[in-house]
C-alpha positions as CSV (number, residue, x, y, z in Angstrom):
1,X,28.4,-32.2,-26.6
2,X,27.1,-32.1,-22.9
3,X,25.3,-28.8,-23.5
4,X,23.8,-30.0,-26.7
5,X,22.6,-33.1,-25.0
6,X,21.3,-31.1,-22.0
7,X,19.3,-28.9,-24.3
8,X,18.0,-31.8,-26.3
9,X,16.8,-33.6,-23.2
10,X,15.4,-30.7,-21.3
11,X,14.8,-27.6,-23.3
12,X,13.3,-29.1,-26.4
13,X,10.6,-31.1,-24.4
14,X,9.5,-27.8,-22.6
15,X,9.3,-26.1,-26.0
16,X,7.4,-28.9,-27.6
17,X,4.8,-28.9,-24.7
18,X,4.3,-25.2,-24.8
19,X,3.7,-25.2,-28.5
20,X,1.2,-28.2,-28.2
21,X,0.1,-28.6,-24.5
22,X,-1.6,-31.9,-23.5
23,X,-3.3,-32.9,-20.3
24,X,-0.8,-35.8,-19.6
25,X,1.3,-36.3,-16.5
26,X,4.9,-37.6,-16.7
27,X,5.0,-40.4,-14.2
28,X,8.2,-42.1,-15.5
29,X,10.8,-39.4,-15.2
30,X,13.5,-39.7,-12.5
31,X,14.0,-37.1,-9.8
32,X,17.1,-35.8,-11.6
33,X,15.2,-35.3,-14.9
34,X,12.5,-33.4,-13.0
35,X,15.1,-31.3,-11.4
36,X,16.7,-30.6,-14.8
37,X,13.5,-29.6,-16.4
38,X,12.7,-27.4,-13.3
39,X,16.2,-25.7,-13.7
40,X,15.5,-24.9,-17.4
41,X,12.2,-23.5,-16.7
42,X,13.5,-21.4,-14.0
43,X,16.3,-20.1,-16.3
44,X,13.8,-19.2,-19.1
45,X,11.7,-17.3,-16.4
46,X,14.6,-15.4,-15.1
47,X,15.7,-14.4,-18.6
48,X,12.3,-13.3,-19.6
49,X,11.8,-11.3,-16.3
50,X,15.2,-9.7,-16.7
51,X,14.3,-8.6,-20.4
52,X,11.0,-7.4,-19.2
53,X,12.6,-5.2,-16.4
54,X,14.8,-3.5,-19.1
55,X,11.9,-3.1,-21.3
56,X,9.6,-1.6,-18.8
57,X,12.3,0.9,-17.6
58,X,12.6,2.0,-21.3
59,X,8.8,2.6,-21.4
60,X,9.0,4.5,-18.3
61,X,11.8,6.7,-19.5
62,X,9.4,7.8,-22.3
63,X,7.0,9.0,-19.6
64,X,4.2,6.9,-21.1
65,X,3.4,5.1,-17.7
66,X,4.6,5.3,-14.2
67,X,5.9,1.8,-13.2
68,X,6.7,3.0,-9.7
69,X,2.8,3.7,-9.3
70,X,2.4,0.0,-8.7
71,X,0.7,-2.1,-5.9
72,X,3.8,-4.3,-5.7
73,X,6.0,-1.4,-5.1
74,X,3.6,0.0,-2.5
75,X,3.4,-3.5,-0.8
76,X,7.3,-3.6,-0.4
77,X,7.6,0.1,0.4
78,X,5.0,0.2,3.2
79,X,4.5,-3.3,4.7
80,X,6.8,-4.9,7.4
81,X,9.4,-7.3,6.1
82,X,8.0,-10.4,7.8
83,X,4.6,-9.6,6.2
84,X,6.1,-9.1,2.8
85,X,7.9,-12.5,3.1
86,X,5.0,-14.4,4.4
87,X,2.4,-13.0,2.1
88,X,4.5,-12.5,-1.0
89,X,6.7,-15.5,-1.1
90,X,4.3,-18.1,0.5
91,X,0.6,-17.1,0.8
92,X,0.2,-15.3,-2.5
93,X,1.8,-18.2,-4.6
94,X,-0.3,-20.8,-2.9
95,X,-3.5,-18.9,-3.7
96,X,-2.7,-18.0,-7.3
97,X,-1.5,-21.5,-8.1
98,X,-4.7,-22.9,-6.8
99,X,-6.8,-20.4,-8.7
100,X,-4.9,-20.5,-12.1
101,X,-3.3,-23.8,-12.5
102,X,-4.6,-26.5,-10.0
103,X,-7.4,-27.2,-12.3
104,X,-5.2,-27.8,-15.5
105,X,-5.7,-31.5,-15.0
106,X,-9.1,-32.9,-15.8
107,X,-9.2,-35.0,-12.8
108,X,-8.5,-31.9,-10.7
109,X,-11.1,-29.7,-12.5
110,X,-13.7,-30.2,-9.7
111,X,-16.8,-28.6,-11.3
112,X,-16.4,-30.9,-14.1
113,X,-15.8,-33.9,-12.0
114,X,-18.9,-33.1,-10.1
115,X,-20.9,-33.1,-13.4
116,X,-19.2,-36.4,-14.5
117,X,-20.1,-37.8,-11.0
118,X,-23.8,-36.9,-11.2
119,X,-23.8,-38.3,-14.8
120,X,-23.0,-41.7,-13.4
121,X,-26.6,-41.9,-12.0
122,X,-27.9,-42.3,-15.6
123,X,-27.8,-45.7,-17.4
124,X,-24.4,-46.9,-18.0
125,X,-24.4,-46.6,-21.8
126,X,-25.6,-42.9,-21.7
127,X,-23.3,-42.1,-19.0
128,X,-20.2,-43.6,-20.7
129,X,-21.1,-41.7,-24.0
130,X,-21.4,-38.4,-22.1
131,X,-18.2,-39.1,-20.2
132,X,-16.3,-39.8,-23.3
133,X,-17.7,-36.7,-25.0
134,X,-16.5,-34.5,-22.2
135,X,-13.1,-35.9,-22.1
136,X,-12.8,-35.7,-25.9
137,X,-13.8,-32.0,-25.9
138,X,-11.4,-31.3,-23.0
139,X,-8.5,-32.8,-24.9
140,X,-9.5,-31.2,-28.3
141,X,-9.7,-27.7,-26.7
142,X,-7.0,-28.3,-24.1
143,X,-4.6,-25.7,-25.9
144,X,-7.2,-23.1,-25.5
145,X,-7.8,-23.9,-21.8
146,X,-3.9,-24.0,-21.1
147,X,-3.3,-20.7,-22.9
148,X,-6.4,-19.0,-21.4
149,X,-5.0,-20.0,-18.0
150,X,-1.8,-18.2,-18.6
151,X,-3.5,-15.2,-20.3
152,X,-5.9,-14.7,-17.3
153,X,-2.9,-14.9,-15.0
154,X,-1.2,-12.0,-16.8
155,X,-4.4,-9.9,-17.1
156,X,-4.9,-10.5,-13.3
157,X,-1.5,-8.8,-12.6
158,X,-2.5,-5.8,-14.7
159,X,-4.5,-4.7,-11.7
160,X,-1.2,-4.0,-10.0
161,X,-1.1,-0.7,-12.1
162,X,-3.3,2.2,-12.0
163,X,-5.4,1.9,-15.1
164,X,-4.8,4.6,-17.7
165,X,-5.2,4.8,-21.5
166,X,-1.5,4.0,-21.9
167,X,-1.7,1.1,-19.5
168,X,-4.4,-0.3,-21.7
169,X,-2.4,0.3,-24.9
170,X,0.6,-1.4,-23.4
171,X,-1.2,-4.2,-21.9
172,X,0.6,-7.0,-24.1
173,X,4.0,-5.7,-22.9
174,X,2.9,-5.1,-19.3
175,X,1.6,-8.7,-18.9
176,X,4.1,-10.6,-21.1
177,X,6.3,-11.8,-18.1
178,X,3.3,-13.0,-16.2
179,X,1.9,-14.7,-19.3
180,X,5.2,-16.5,-19.9
181,X,5.4,-17.4,-16.3
182,X,1.9,-18.8,-16.5
183,X,3.0,-21.0,-19.4
184,X,6.1,-22.3,-17.7
185,X,4.4,-22.9,-14.3
186,X,1.5,-24.6,-16.1
187,X,4.1,-27.0,-17.8
188,X,5.5,-28.0,-14.4
189,X,2.0,-28.4,-12.9
190,X,0.7,-30.6,-15.8
191,X,3.8,-32.8,-16.4
192,X,5.1,-33.1,-12.9
193,X,2.4,-32.1,-10.4
194,X,1.1,-29.1,-8.5
195,X,4.0,-28.8,-6.0
196,X,6.7,-28.4,-8.6
197,X,4.8,-25.4,-10.2
198,X,4.3,-24.0,-6.8
199,X,7.9,-24.2,-6.0
200,X,8.7,-22.1,-9.2
201,X,6.3,-19.6,-8.2
202,X,7.7,-19.3,-4.6
203,X,11.3,-19.1,-5.9
204,X,10.4,-16.4,-8.5
205,X,8.6,-14.3,-5.9
206,X,11.5,-14.8,-3.3
207,X,14.0,-13.4,-5.8
208,X,12.0,-10.5,-7.2
209,X,10.8,-9.4,-3.7
210,X,14.3,-9.8,-2.2
211,X,16.0,-7.4,-4.5
212,X,13.9,-4.3,-3.6
213,X,13.7,-5.4,0.0
214,X,17.5,-5.3,0.2
215,X,17.6,-2.0,-1.5
216,X,15.1,-0.4,0.8
217,X,17.0,-1.4,4.0
218,X,18.4,1.7,5.7
219,X,17.5,5.2,4.5
220,X,16.4,6.3,1.0
221,X,15.8,9.9,0.1
222,X,12.5,10.6,-1.5
223,X,12.6,14.5,-1.7
224,X,15.2,17.2,-1.6
225,X,14.5,20.8,-2.4
226,X,16.4,24.1,-1.6
227,X,14.8,27.4,-2.4
228,X,15.7,31.0,-1.2
229,X,12.9,30.8,1.4
230,X,13.3,27.1,2.7
231,X,15.0,23.8,2.6
232,X,13.1,20.5,2.9
233,X,14.8,17.0,2.8
234,X,12.6,13.9,3.3
235,X,13.9,10.3,3.5
236,X,12.3,6.9,4.5
237,X,13.9,4.5,6.7
238,X,13.2,0.8,6.8
239,X,14.3,-1.9,9.2
240,X,16.8,0.6,10.7
241,X,17.6,1.8,14.1
242,X,15.1,2.4,17.0
243,X,16.4,5.8,18.0
244,X,13.9,8.6,17.3
245,X,13.4,12.3,18.0
246,X,11.4,15.3,16.8
247,X,12.8,18.8,17.4
248,X,11.3,22.0,16.3
249,X,11.3,25.8,17.0
250,X,8.3,27.7,18.2
251,X,7.4,29.0,14.8
252,X,8.1,25.8,13.0
253,X,10.8,27.5,11.0
254,X,13.1,24.5,11.7
255,X,11.9,21.0,12.2
256,X,14.1,17.8,12.4
257,X,12.5,14.5,12.6
258,X,14.5,11.3,13.0
259,X,12.9,7.8,12.6
260,X,9.4,8.9,13.4
261,X,6.2,7.2,12.0
262,X,4.0,9.1,9.6
263,X,1.0,8.7,12.0
264,X,3.2,10.2,14.8
265,X,4.3,13.2,12.6
266,X,0.7,14.1,11.2
267,X,-0.8,15.0,14.7
268,X,2.2,17.3,15.5
269,X,1.8,19.1,12.0
270,X,-2.0,19.4,12.4
271,X,-1.7,20.3,16.1
272,X,-4.4,17.6,16.9
273,X,-4.6,14.7,19.4
274,X,-3.6,11.5,17.8
275,X,-7.0,10.0,19.0
276,X,-8.8,12.5,16.7
277,X,-7.0,11.5,13.6
278,X,-8.1,8.4,11.5
279,X,-6.2,6.9,8.6
280,X,-7.7,5.0,5.6
281,X,-4.7,2.8,5.4
282,X,-3.0,1.8,8.7
283,X,0.0,0.2,6.9
284,X,0.9,3.4,4.8
285,X,0.6,5.4,7.9
286,X,3.2,3.4,9.7
287,X,6.0,4.3,7.3
288,X,9.1,5.7,9.2
289,X,10.5,9.1,8.2
290,X,13.5,11.4,8.5
291,X,12.7,15.0,7.8
292,X,14.7,18.1,7.9
293,X,13.1,21.5,7.4
294,X,14.5,25.0,7.7
295,X,12.8,28.3,6.6
296,X,13.7,32.0,6.6
297,X,10.0,32.8,7.4
298,X,8.9,32.8,11.0
299,X,5.3,31.9,10.3
300,X,4.0,28.6,12.0
301,X,1.0,28.3,9.7
302,X,3.0,28.9,6.5
303,X,5.8,26.5,7.4
304,X,3.4,23.8,8.5
305,X,1.4,24.0,5.2
306,X,4.6,23.8,3.2
307,X,5.6,20.6,4.9
308,X,1.9,19.1,4.8
309,X,1.6,19.9,1.0
310,X,4.8,18.1,0.1
311,X,3.8,15.0,2.2
312,X,0.4,15.1,0.4
313,X,2.1,15.0,-2.9
314,X,4.6,12.4,-1.9
315,X,2.2,10.0,-0.2
316,X,-0.9,10.9,-2.2
317,X,-3.4,11.6,0.7
318,X,-6.2,14.2,1.3
319,X,-7.2,15.6,4.7
320,X,-10.9,15.5,5.4
321,X,-12.8,16.5,8.6
322,X,-16.2,15.4,9.8
323,X,-18.2,15.6,13.0
324,X,-18.6,12.3,15.0
325,X,-19.7,11.2,18.4
326,X,-16.5,10.1,20.1
327,X,-15.9,8.9,23.7
328,X,-13.7,11.1,25.7
329,X,-12.4,11.4,29.3
330,X,-12.5,14.8,31.0
331,X,-9.7,15.4,33.5
332,X,-11.1,17.0,36.7
333,X,-9.2,18.3,39.7
334,X,-11.4,17.3,42.8
335,X,-8.8,17.7,45.5
336,X,-6.6,20.7,44.7
337,X,-4.8,20.4,48.1
338,X,-3.7,16.8,47.3
339,X,-2.5,17.8,43.9
340,X,-0.6,20.9,45.2
341,X,1.8,18.6,46.9
342,X,3.1,17.6,43.6
343,X,3.4,21.1,42.1
344,X,6.8,21.5,40.2
345,X,9.3,24.1,41.6
346,X,10.4,24.7,38.0
347,X,7.3,26.3,36.8
348,X,9.0,29.0,34.9
349,X,11.1,26.5,33.1
350,X,10.2,25.6,29.5
351,X,11.6,22.2,29.9
352,X,9.3,19.3,30.5
353,X,9.7,15.6,30.3
354,X,7.2,12.7,30.3
355,X,8.2,9.0,30.0
356,X,6.7,5.6,30.3
357,X,8.6,2.4,30.8
358,X,7.5,-1.0,32.1
359,X,4.2,0.4,33.2
360,X,6.0,3.2,35.3
361,X,5.0,6.7,34.1
362,X,7.2,9.7,35.1
363,X,5.9,13.2,34.4
364,X,8.3,16.1,35.2
365,X,7.4,19.8,35.1
366,X,4.3,19.4,32.8
367,X,1.0,21.2,32.8
368,X,-2.4,19.5,32.9
369,X,-3.0,19.9,29.1
370,X,0.3,18.3,28.3
371,X,-0.3,15.6,30.9
372,X,-3.8,14.7,29.3
373,X,-2.3,14.5,25.8
374,X,0.6,12.2,27.0
375,X,-1.8,9.9,29.0
376,X,-4.1,9.9,26.1
377,X,-1.4,8.8,23.8
378,X,-0.2,6.1,26.5
379,X,-3.6,4.5,27.3
380,X,-5.0,5.1,23.8
381,X,-7.9,7.3,25.0
382,X,-8.9,10.8,24.1
383,X,-8.4,12.9,27.4
384,X,-8.8,16.6,27.8
385,X,-8.5,18.7,31.0
386,X,-11.6,20.5,32.4
387,X,-9.6,23.7,32.4
388,X,-6.0,24.7,31.7
389,X,-3.9,25.9,34.6
390,X,-0.6,27.6,34.5
391,X,0.8,25.4,37.2
392,X,3.1,22.4,36.3
393,X,3.4,19.2,38.3
394,X,5.7,16.3,38.9
395,X,3.8,13.0,39.0
396,X,5.3,9.3,39.3
397,X,3.0,6.2,39.3
398,X,2.6,2.6,38.3
399,X,-0.3,1.5,36.2
400,X,-0.8,-1.4,33.9
401,X,-4.1,-0.2,32.4
402,X,-6.4,2.9,32.3
403,X,-8.8,1.4,35.0
404,X,-5.9,1.0,37.5
405,X,-4.6,4.4,36.7
406,X,-7.8,6.2,37.3
407,X,-8.0,4.7,40.8
408,X,-4.4,5.7,41.4
409,X,-4.9,9.3,40.1
410,X,-7.9,9.8,42.3
411,X,-6.3,8.3,45.5
412,X,-2.8,9.9,45.1
413,X,-3.2,13.1,43.1
414,X,-6.9,14.1,43.5
415,X,-7.6,13.9,39.8
416,X,-10.8,12.3,38.5
417,X,-11.5,11.2,34.9
418,X,-15.1,11.5,33.9
419,X,-16.3,9.7,30.7
420,X,-18.6,11.6,28.1
421,X,-19.6,11.1,24.6
422,X,-19.7,14.4,22.8
423,X,-19.8,15.3,19.0
424,X,-16.2,15.9,18.0
425,X,-14.4,17.0,14.9
426,X,-12.4,14.0,13.4
427,X,-9.6,14.4,10.9
428,X,-9.3,11.7,8.4
429,X,-6.1,11.0,6.3
430,X,-7.5,9.4,3.1
431,X,-5.0,7.8,0.7
432,X,-5.8,8.0,-3.0
433,X,-4.2,6.2,-5.9
């Protein structure tokens, strides 16, 4: 009896409105009744969304479309969690509700209100006739207006997919959950105000973003292959630990990467300075990877190409090069006697270490080429040595920025950085859909 009464008081009014929508706000309902209606609408939305997920999974199993090739999946996969929550749960619902449902009330359809306002400048009788005619037509065709709003909302979300023939054929199925959501949110907006419709949108997005966000916390394997020649395992980490490392052999027949950003790995594989590599998508290039590669072939170029080609397939990018004028700093030794005081006693050792913490930089047993690369990365400048020497040095200094460091380097170590602007080959990582 209680369930029957609840359905009669809450579900049936929603059904009646959706079958015959009218531009009429309900100002007499109690807060508890509004809450009940919101709860019913929310349950319908969750049921439709759940059924749609099952249906889309069935379509994907037939290999008609790739549901994973979706802007929402990329959004969750590549963007920081705080960005996903702020943008996906708050900012996007507000914008979409303003665009698609705010104007479902005639008194909030501002282009029409401006027209009616200008009409009042005419004689009262003529103005009144025009005003009544506009309102009559609005009410007469309100069903078309209401349903069109939901349909446009659904079609807008079709842009989340890469448009193919099958995506176009399956459009009614792909946009069905958004179309139904548009009707439900439209009902709340018209009957109970803009805020309640917005609350439904925020709650909907929060739930359907939270599930994949939870699933992506930690490590998820994206590729695993073992052949007679090599083994390659790649996984992504999100919101995990901060410990990171990159270990390799001289011929790159083994490479182990732990918690390294994509934009840190690519320069290593291309053997190029980070400052000479540009990315078409900064967010995607910040994804954190674990990678384990072993090969029976001792060939650096061959092993590098295997890893790069697989990364290209997984993350859909192309490598392009072009010549551009780029600012660079050339490292000159102007006082070799002063610098010789810091020559390392472990020159024959292959071990070198360079660290920076709290503006303190410590360089141990490193040659000028490695020092230039490290300083370029630290100060975000492109630095190259004037000439490469076999000597290695131990340098320790404090510097908050590059200008201060240049003075310290000149006074303490006899090193001078000279600025130049030369045409340089730039590598671009261009992501494609």
